C-alpha positions as CSV (number, residue, x, y, z in Angstrom):
1,M,4.6,9.5,6.8
2,T,8.2,8.7,7.4
3,T,7.2,5.1,8.3
4,F,5.2,4.9,5.1
5,L,8.0,6.3,3.0
6,G,10.4,3.8,4.6
7,G,8.0,0.9,3.9
8,L,7.6,1.9,0.2
9,A,11.2,2.4,-0.3
10,A,11.9,-1.0,1.2
11,L,9.4,-2.4,-1.2
12,V,11.1,-0.7,-4.2
13,Y,14.6,-1.8,-3.0
14,A,13.4,-5.3,-2.4
15,T,12.0,-5.6,-5.9
16,A,14.4,-3.5,-7.8
17,A,17.8,-5.0,-7.1
18,W,19.8,-2.8,-9.6
19,A,16.9,-1.8,-11.8
20,E,16.5,1.8,-13.1
21,E,12.7,1.3,-13.3
22,V,10.2,-0.6,-11.2
23,K,6.7,-1.4,-12.2
24,L,4.4,-1.2,-9.3
25,A,0.7,-2.3,-9.4
26,V,-1.3,-0.3,-6.8
27,T,-4.9,0.0,-5.8
28,T,-6.9,3.0,-6.7
29,S,-7.3,4.0,-3.1
30,F,-3.5,4.3,-2.7
31,H,-3.3,6.4,-5.8
32,N,-6.4,8.5,-5.0
33,S,-5.0,9.4,-1.6
34,G,-2.3,11.6,-3.2
35,L,0.5,9.7,-1.4
36,S,1.9,8.5,-4.7
37,D,2.3,12.2,-6.0
38,N,4.2,13.1,-2.7
39,L,6.3,10.0,-2.2
40,L,7.4,8.7,-5.6
41,P,9.5,11.8,-6.5
42,A,11.2,11.4,-3.0
43,I,11.9,7.7,-3.7
44,E,13.3,8.4,-7.0
45,A,15.5,11.2,-5.8
46,D,16.8,8.9,-3.0
47,T,17.3,5.7,-5.1
48,G,17.5,6.9,-8.7
49,I,14.8,4.3,-9.4
50,D,11.8,5.5,-11.5
51,V,8.7,3.9,-10.1
52,Q,6.0,3.4,-12.8
53,L,2.5,3.0,-11.3
54,L,-0.3,0.8,-12.7
55,V,-3.4,1.9,-10.9
56,L,-5.9,-0.9,-10.7
57,G,-8.2,-2.8,-8.3
58,T,-6.7,-5.6,-6.2
59,G,-8.6,-8.1,-8.4
60,Q,-6.5,-6.8,-11.4
61,A,-3.1,-6.1,-9.7
62,I,-2.5,-9.7,-8.3
63,P,-2.9,-11.4,-11.6
64,L,-0.3,-9.0,-12.9
65,G,2.0,-10.1,-10.2
66,W,1.2,-13.9,-11.0
67,A,2.1,-13.2,-14.7
68,G,5.4,-11.4,-13.7
69,D,4.1,-8.2,-15.5
70,V,5.0,-6.1,-12.6
71,D,7.8,-6.0,-10.0
72,A,5.6,-5.5,-7.0
73,I,2.1,-5.1,-6.0
74,L,0.5,-2.9,-3.3
75,V,-3.1,-4.1,-2.7
76,N,-5.6,-4.0,0.0
77,S,-6.9,-7.5,0.7
78,R,-4.8,-9.4,3.3
79,E,-6.5,-12.7,2.4
80,A,-5.6,-12.2,-1.3
81,E,-2.0,-11.2,-0.5
82,E,-1.4,-14.3,1.7
83,A,-2.9,-16.6,-0.9
84,F,-0.5,-14.9,-3.5
85,L,2.5,-15.6,-1.2
86,S,1.5,-19.1,-0.2
87,S,1.1,-20.0,-4.0
88,G,4.9,-19.0,-4.3
89,Y,4.5,-15.8,-6.3
90,G,5.8,-13.3,-3.8
91,T,8.8,-13.2,-1.6
92,H,7.5,-11.4,1.4
93,R,4.5,-9.3,2.6
94,R,4.9,-6.0,4.3
95,E,2.0,-4.0,5.9
96,I,2.8,-0.5,5.1
97,I,-0.5,1.3,5.4
98,Y,-3.8,0.4,7.0
99,N,-7.2,1.9,8.0
100,I,-8.1,2.7,11.5
101,S,-11.8,2.7,12.6
102,F,-12.8,4.8,15.5
103,F,-16.4,3.5,15.6
């Protein structure tokens, strides 16, 4: 969990600069995991930045990034993320959470 918190905090720092609030579009799977309920208060306490979540699907989150309506996106399609970056809309990609299959 520390690695994930560090990754999410790095995402917030990278997009926030000196902002008091960051708008973050996230997938429903991230939000439904309960991680946001546990991690966002810690990030706010550590940074003073209020992270406002917009909970959507990847197909809705990425266009918000294209339009500049959010400061960062956290989505679950590597192909879509890489296309977003190669189109010049993002500055960097960080892998902060992933699924492991034991089958």
